[in-house]
C-alpha positions, 0 to 999 in steps of 0.5 A: 708095932712090930712092923714099924720097928722092923722097918726102922731097924732095916733103915739102919742096915746100910750104915751098919754094913758100912761100919763093919765093912770099913773095920770100925766095928766087928760083926759081933758088935754090929749084932749088939747094936741091932739088939740094943736099937731094937730094945730102944725102939720098942720102948718108944713105940709102946702105949705107955711112953716115958720121957726117959726112954726118948732121952736114953735113946738119944743119949745112946746115939750120941755115945755111938757117934762119939765111939765112931769118932774115937775109932776113926781117929785110931785107924785114921779113916774118914771116909763114908761119913755121909752114909754113917754119921749123918744118918745117925744125926737124922735119926736123933732129930727124928727122935727129938721130933717124936718126943716133942710132939708127945710132951710139949713141956719137955722142950727145955730138957731136950734143949739140954740134951742138944747142948750136951751133944754139941759139947761132945760133937762141936766139930760136926756142923750138921749137929749145929744146924739140927740144933738151930732148926730145933730152936727155930721150928720147935721152940719158936725161938729165933734168938736161940737159933741165932746164938747157936749159928753164931757159936757154930761159926766160931768153930767152923768159920769157913763152913758153907752149909752153916752160912747157907742155913743161917742165911735161910733162917734169918730170911724165914724169921723176917718173913714170919715177922712180916706176916705177923705184922700183916695180921695185926694190920688186917685186924686193926690191932694195937701193934704193942711191942711188935714194932720192928724196924723196917730194916729187919722186916726187909731182911737186913740181918740176912744181908749182913750174913750174906756180906760176911759169908762171901768175904770168907767163902770164895767161889761162884758156887757158894754165891749161887747157893745163897742166891737160890735161897734168897729167891725163895722169898718174894719180899727179898727182891732187893737182896736178890738183885744185890747178890745177883749183881755181886755174882757178876762183878766178883765171879766173871772168870767162873763158868758157873756164873755165866751158866747161871746168868744164861739159864736165868733167861729161861725164867724171864716171862713175856709181858701179859699182853704178849703171853702165847696162847697157841701151841705154835706161839708157845713153841716160838716163845720157848725158842726165843727164850733159848736163843736169849740163853745162847746169846749169853753163852756165846758171849761167855765162850768169847770172854772165857774160852775154856773147856769148862765154859764150853761144857756148860754151853753144850750141856745146856743145848743137850738138856733143851734138846732132850726135852719132849716137845710136840713142835717139830720146829722147836725140836729141829732148832734145838738139834741144829743149835746143839750140832753147831755148838759141838762143831764150834767147840770141836774146831777150838779143840775144847771138847772133853772126852765125854762130850766127844762120845755124846756128839758121836751118839747124837750123830749116829742117832741121826744116821750122820755116819761120815761126820760121826767117823770124822769126829770119832777119829779126832777123838781117838787122836786126842784120847788115844788111851781111852777105851771109851773113845775107841769103842765109839769109833768102832761103833761108828765103823760097825753101824756104817758097815765099814770094811775097816772094822778088823783093822781098827780093832787091831789099831786100838789094841796097840794104843790101849793097855791090855787090862782095859781092853776086855770090852773091845775084845767082847765087842769084836767077837760079838760083831764077828759072830754076826758078820764073819765066819765061825773060824774068824770068831774063834780066832778072835776068842783065842787071841783074846784069851792070850791077851786078857789075863787075871780077873778080866779073863773070867768074863771072857771065858764065860762069853767064849763058852756061850758062843761055842754052845750057840755056834757048835752045840755041846761038842764044841762047848766041851772042846772049849771047856777042855781047852780052858779048864786049866787057865785060871781064874774062873767063875762058878758060872763057867762050870754051871754052864757046862753042867746045864749044857750037859743036862740039856742033852738027850743022853745026859751023862752022869760021868760028865756031870761028876767031872764038871762038879769035881772041877768046880769044887776044886776051885770053889768048894771052900766057899760055895755051899750050893755047889755041894748041895747040887752035887748031892741032889744030882747023885740022888736024882740022876738015873745013873747017879749013886746015892751011896756017894752022898755021904762021902760028898757031905763029909768032904763038904764039911771039911772044905767049907768054912764059917758061915758057908759051912753053917749054910750047907748044914742048914740046906742039907737038913732042909733037904733031908726033911723034904723041904727042898 
């Protein structure tokens, strides 16, 4: 039982961390929530279960939701709702299900709790959906579910999710009625009061919801979402056709419509007598289907010649090309089709920056360096301030062993803002290390240190120090360390690297280790308890260490460390003295 409870509490941690991180609750309040949640979980996990414990659990979660809502209004912060409120709603639903599984007779009582919750949180569509699903699936009351959806839509008349779920519910209800009718007919039983109108059995109520919803919520994305729901129900073929026809009629100017229509061609199967049997025949059939899709896309980019439409077309080609196949014919056709599509969009200057980078990667993968360079040059002309485009161009130059690499790096720095150039400086230094002299590489690092400032320079200094040790050993690394030691900011890793380099030497000098620790503690001594502990261990374990210095180091640490860092240091020090570390 304890393991289950611990797992449930751990599931809460992400949302609780968010609550603390965005300032809705203090650390002490979070601890109180964890304690209360643990108590509530124990009560509904024990052997002797009571209905009141489940109701109290749900009520506590409702109260927590209300408190979060009040505090959000107070600090005017509405982000992270999915991570916080929705996870609480899902947990409430879970508690309801566990309770109903135990006490079938308490469903009316649980419905009352839902009513209370909706009275407080009528502004949360997810709660209305949860309550309606409860009525439909657990109480088997489609009428109650319908009434909840209708009430919810009065509060949220333009909520797509409510319409989608209401639409789904009515189709599920119609399907259930159809199955019941079939069972009666099979058993040759009197239908009695079951004689529902044919329109209801065909999903007419769902059709009414569909018509109402598209009059209020515009856009192909919502329309497609309803079509996707309708396609889950085999009996709703007429409704599916109606929605599909409306999609094409109402949203011709939306790329999503064309994308959906084109991809639909993949689902159209051959006639039974034409079903391919061999691998070769299956590959040919797959190719024909994809060609039909592309025919739709070709019409689409003529009707709607926009970057967004070309994006849909290219994404389709890339998806098909990435699919595994043992057919060399099919793979070759897919590659050819993808390249042609890229070239057409490129000629029209309707490629996005992201697609330029994808195209370059594809060309490089097939060693088409000349075309890759041409594309990369166009990309950097169109997106001069994009560090990604410059990286791709430089990648092409490096992989093709061009003599213009240095020149292009310099050109990139002219066009880019200094604060985004860190990846390029690192790439230049890494390329230079393998292609040029030590002096050339160091010159690049020195230029980079002057050009890159602030937080970005931290990574650069670490890279510079690593390179120095690789290329010139400890003496070179120490010289670089000395040259950088006053140029803030640093990372803890910067100092730890020098400590490690010193310890790798045959004559590891305690004097140098002290220097590195002292410099590290000057920067991070108020927050890093591990640094203090490692310093103490060094004095204790090094042949030339001075154990008598440990007491002084301990008291210095206690003066500098604050809060949790100080507590962690005391605990680690006590463990070490007890011989556990």
